[in-house]
N, C-alpha and C positions, 0 to 999 in steps of 0.2 A: 115415923113412917110405918106403914103397915103393909104386910104381904098377907092377903086374906084377913083373918082376924088376929094375926100375930104381929106384935110390934117389933120393928127392926130399928135398932139404934142408928141415928145419923152417922155416927162414927164408923159403923160397919159399911154403910152405903158409900162413904168417902173412900174406903179402902178397896172397894170392888174394882174401880178403874185401874188401880195399881196392880191388882192380881191379873187383870185382863191384859195389861201391857207386858208384864213379865211372862205370862203364858204365851202371848203372841210371839215374843222373842224366842222362847223355847221351841214353839211350833215351827218357826222359820228355820231353826237350826236342826230340825228333824228329830227332836227329843220326843219319844212316845209316851213315857210315863215318868212321874216324879213323886217322891214322898213329901209329906208335909215338912219333914226335917230338912230335906234338901231345898225345898222352896223357901223355908224360913231363913236359911243362910243367904239366899239371893236377895230377899226382901228386907233383911235386918228386922225380922219379927219373930216371935216365938211360934213353934210348931203348934202349940196349944191354941194360941190365938187364931191361927189359920183354920184349924179344925173347927173351932167354935164359930168363927164367922161363917164358914161354908155350911155348917150344920143348920144354920138358920134357913137355908134354902134347900135342904135335903141331903147334905153331906157330900155326895158325889165320889167318895173314895171307897176303896176296898181294903179290908184288913190284910196286911202282908203284901199288898200290891201297890198301894198309893193311889195316885190320880192319873187317869188317862189325860194327857195334856190337851189333845185336840177336843176331846169331849168336854172337859172342864172349861176350856176357852170358849167353846160354843155355848155352853150353858150359862156362863157368866154374861156373855153377849146377849143372850135372851133376857136375863134378869135386868140388864141395863137397856133393853129394848134397842139393841144395835143390830138386830136381825132384819130391820126394815129401814128404808131411807127416811130422812127427816129434812123437810124443806125449811130453809132459814132465809132471813133477809138481814142486812146490816143497815142501821140508821147511823149515819155519820161517815162522811168521806174524807175525814181528816187523817192525820198520821196514824193514830191508833186503829181506826177502822180499816185503813189500807193495809196495815201490818197483819191484822186478823184475817182479812180476805186472802192474803197471800200464804196463809198457813196450809201447807200441803197435806197434812195428815187428816184433816176433816173428812174429805171424800172417802178415805179408806174405811172410816167408821160409819159411813152413811149420812154424814152431815153435809148438805149441799147449800151453799149460799147462792141464791137465785138472782138477787138484785141488791143494789145499794141505794139508799135514799138520803137526800141532802137538800138544804134550802138555798145553797149557793148556785146562782144561775150560771156561773162560769164552770161549774163541775157537772151540771146536769147534761146528759147526753154523752159524757166521756166514759171511759172504761177503767176500772181498777182490776188488774189481774184478769182481764177479759170479762169482768162482770160490769154490766151497764149501771150507770148512776141515774136514778130517776128523781123526779120532783117529789117532795113530801106531799104534794096535793094528790098524788096517785096512790098513796100508801094503802088506805083501807081497801080500795078496789083490787089492788094487786094481791093483798093478803087473802082476800076471799077467792079470787079467781085461780090462785095457785096453791091452795090448801097449805098455807104456810103454818108450821107448828111453832117455830121459835123465832123470836126477834132479838137481835143483838143490838144493844144500845151503847154507842160509843160517842157521846156528844157532851158538850159542857153542861155543868150542873144547872145553869140558869134555864136551859131549854129542856132539861130532862123531865121535869114535872109535867109540863104540858104534853110531851110525847107519851108519858106513862098514862095520863088521863085518856088520851086518844086510844091507846092500846087496850084499856079496860073495856071498851065497847066492841072489840073485835072478837073473833073466834080462835085466836091463837091459844097455845097451850103453855107457853113458857117464855120468860124474858131472861136473857143472859146480859146482866147489867154491869157495864163498865163505868157508868156515870157515877160521880162521887155523891151518891144519895142512897139512903136505905128506903125502900119502897115496897109495900105489900099490896099485891094485886087482888082484886075480888074475883068471884066466879071461878075459883079453883085454878087460876092462872099461876103457875109456879114461877118463882124468881130466884135466880142464883146471882148474887152480887159479888163482883171481884174488885176489891180495893187494893190497887197495886202498892200504894204507899204503906198500907198496913203490913203487907207481906215484906216490904223492905225494912220496916221497923222491927219485925220479928227477926229478920236476918241480922240486923244491927245488934239486937239483944244477944243473939247467939254468939256473935263475934266478940262482944264485950265480955261475956261470961266465959269464953274460951281463952281470953287474953288476961292472964293473971297480973299483968302490969297495970291494968286499968282499974281505977278505984271504983 
């Protein structure tokens, strides 16, 4: 990933939302400034890593002062493009789609789910957490008319490929993919895939390696 002509490691990008979350908590507690050493204890990371990460974007700290919490929070928000709203839609009105629609934190960061789409005629016209379920036949028109940037895909694998092909021809900017497929989109459309089973396997590995009684 690049900022201007400078390459930024994906590992650094993945840490930015964590910085943003911790700084948001500090801001809500009324903390005005914090050192990299103090922040490192909260985040279980080294102060050196924090300084190196932030230096990729200009540093933001002052020698002997540390970081202004509100300023750094706002600047990281700008880096993550959280300083403007992002329209999203959900494809899939099943259990997972419903759970994601009910996540209360999204609007706080500017992510707004405008509509849900499904093929089940029994669900079309109903509402999930006050969000209307539309027919998949209306998808492309709705995306264009509402300047949708992000599509969340939470449907079975068998249907996901066809949906991804349809999305290739739209003007969206990204796909948050919960379907059990790995898919690369053309035309600069970004894809972030979330495989829940893989995360669970990693947790299981950590449990096994923390338990000295397991062979």
